[in-house]
N, C-alpha and C positions, 0 to 999 in steps of 0.2 A: 530688349530680352525678348523671347515670346515665354509662357508657358507651356507646359505636356501634361495635360490631362491623365492622372494614373489610374489605374483600377487596382481598386486596396480593395482589397474583401478583407471581413470581418474574422474570428478567428473560428466562430459559430460556424462562417460560411465556409470553410476549409475545413475545418472534421466534417458537418455533414458530407464534402465533397469527396476525399477519400477516406471517411470510417464508413458513412452511412447516414441518412437521417436519423432523427429522434425516433422512436419505437420498432426503426428496421433487427433484426438479428443481426450484424456486425455490427450495429452499434451497443444493442445489449451484449454483444460479449465483450467488448470494447470496455467500456464503464467495467461487467463485471470486473475483467482482469484488469482496470486500474485502481477499482477499491481495495486488492488483494494487495495490486502491488505496496497502495501506500499504507497498508498497518503493517507489511515488513520496514515502510520507510519509518516507522511512528517509533516501532521498538529500536530500530537502529537508534534514529538521534532520541530519543529517550535517554535509551541505555552508557552513548553518549556525553549524553548532559550530565550523565550522576557519574562522571569517568571509569565508567566499569568497561573491562576489554570481555568481549564474548565470552572468554574462557568464564571470567569471573562472573558473568552474569550466568553464564552454568552450571556451577558452582552454587549460586544461591537458590535453584530450582531443584538442581540436584538432578541435573539431564544431563545431561555431554556437549561438547561445545558446539557440533555436528548439526545436534536440533536447533541450538538460537542457532549458529549462520543459515542453517532451512528456513527458517522461519523470518530471518529477513530476507533472505531473497525470493524466498521461494513459497509466500505463505499460504497457495491455494493448496497446498500437499501436506498440511500440517494439520493434525487434530486441535478442534475449539478447545479442548480441554489442555492441549499443550502451552497453546497462546494464553490461556489466561492461566496458567501456571505464572510461565515465562512473565506476564503483563501486573498479575497479584503479586506473585510473591517475588519476585524477579527485581521487579520496579516499583513497586509499591501503585501501579494502576486499578484499575476498575475495568474489566474486560466489557463492555455493553453491547449487546445485540438489536437487532433491528430484522421484525419482514413488512414485507411491503407484499402489497398485494396486487 
């Protein structure tokens, strides 16, 4: 039985092809969006790990359930003070920010 040469690309090669190479404006936009997406995912995972509903977390933080939902689904449109409230007062974590140039 003959062998067939396969054209296999790495994840990085595919990402460069479809999103843009590292340092390009398209890649920077994508990476920024992904980081904000991960903030929301992290909040949802921490909430679920503690056995809390969005409503219960909201009550602990003194905010509306819709605000918790927005933080989990659209973190880029949430104030830092709100994220800090949810993470620190509601989930017992600590929000850390980093600035890079």
